[in-house]
Steps between C-alpha positions, in 0.01 A plus 500: 500500500123521484268386777131431466272696733309309765139522400166329484184501292153524650141484377248722677122467475314833495129473432458325165862542394828320560817710505851368437788684662874440491656639816865556586631508855775756557622576853191328639274730298254365242509684167249426225663436162389768248491259203377165636135575577176376346129489579239249376160374603490293817380186317729529198787250459844611614626493141300818431741691722772441240303583184677789329696592812860618482754218514876533452598138437423455129635645175333564165661326203381579150570307181822694433641422845412130469668486159809666649512236772474225236789662313712509818425131551564410136833686485603369843563842647590452867733797564368852547696822553368816663700820454464837667450733205561810711833683465492576873647291777178377660585155636249504786214614276591244234507212750174615657324514162646164399404319820153646544380537141721383213597148611160403651324620182728292277465190720121527512506509121735201472310282749187502283434138390803385702481290815836622633772759438864452593651844558860619523576871560832671424625856565776676304683718754762769443698607807846655543572460128428127521224317314331218691213263433297353788254217435251311714443127498188381312178531700170334409172690474202263506217755506453846353410635845847398626680733258514817709624333818758293309643804320513688832699219662747458210559876479550523876767229510674623183527853636630369833768302313603801292510730802713258704738424213578860401541599865757224559679499163481862386440657843215710365129505590226375271420862408825505300361235262336573167248249364346579163440151363363170624442159346227244554513137397148357498428137415132422444366158597179432311407161644427437864235509770356839583591625846340736748693809620794437731329703774252210528739218404714567807202405713459133582198453270676469162351190338328521164191333374512217253259228403647257754516718809206734544158528656193369323465795264462477124798719408407509133148623584643746754739653247237512226248660736750761611583598141130552430436684824808723529453866418121472469280696738208264435700182439378163625715266707363144536328434831646149497851640552521542876836676506660815635723695262766763569695727268813714530509878503787750489450831676550789258635719781739271689548221240414256778370158401204345681232234444130588514171305468363458149210260563396362839246218503545388860622635834630155593864551404606162644302284257425728203745455208686828456701614199720790396437625146824501298554760227805591293668840466239607243208395722419187298359207698746215562330268745423442866728441798335316787541664840522228763496731802334831420566653841873441471497611137334834575673573829748787480857420601583603854800727542565456868825311442796513261614228262876448493699362209731235647756555227552878503315595823277753320163564666157523337156585634341384175482131402474589132824699506665224703399238242641714216822559694547124544424435133776744400728325753581826682660633181795265547522412131492858370792567263732797439706558184744775414463629144785638290410870457620486140274208410188563297188283501337475158149366457406472135173315543299733722125531528382835634185439701230749394457812710125485429479219756825518698565824681878447508769433238533120500713317243459128442820317396461210260711194575 
């Protein structure tokens, strides 16, 4: 199961320049990140640090990919199969590729223009001449930056279930299993309020702005001004908007998520309205989330104590992983079926997802 590195970002002033550094702390040693580094003029806005810099949180969707997504929606394709096309027995490699690359890539594609995904993962397992199918309970993904951690958690619990079951029932280790096929069921919810990543939702500041509960800021003017200003080195942001803005970045080296300043109009963080810029998986602007307590929002989680699940007694040093574990209900609803080895599954209405965009052999099953 993955763990985010403890790290920090700093801005250093050297002469007439301001330098951004992302630093990781490993064994009490500070290591500068090789990819998260930028240098701008000392008086330039913070947004200039992020102009054209490498960022691993967004995907590029062309017209063909958007038309494919419309077709999936139109034909109500919610089931996807991934098969290992290799003739070799390479279960570990297949699961590694599926969990790290194949499934996250598909989910990032499917979450475009959706406010939520509901994901179910199933493994087809062959062991001791028996054919089994293991399936997770549905888990909700409310933000594209939650995909990796969610897939990690579901995979971890599924593999624990498989390992325990075959050890007790077949008296063989997990290494005796062969897995060459898995199934995803993905339901896309198109309507709903946009969320921030779970890493920040688990903190106490989780309220969203609306016209009835916000500071005295013209949200329409703020959004319009941001659209005009964003991505422009010489853009103009109205002086009348006394706000501080933050944006999210994903480290290209560690895949760690962190929030950084985008525009700072005041050092008074207690009274200055502060917002997080919301973007979708393709980097398109979605709106603003008001940060009520910026210190708490930006503060890294401490790891000096463990969080214990009262139900299964598992321990977590990471509040994000703990929240996902509770959402999946400790894996208590995961299902196991035995499949008749002589049975054959026939899917006549298959849509092969194009290899030009998808690296792996995904098949969409029409209902």
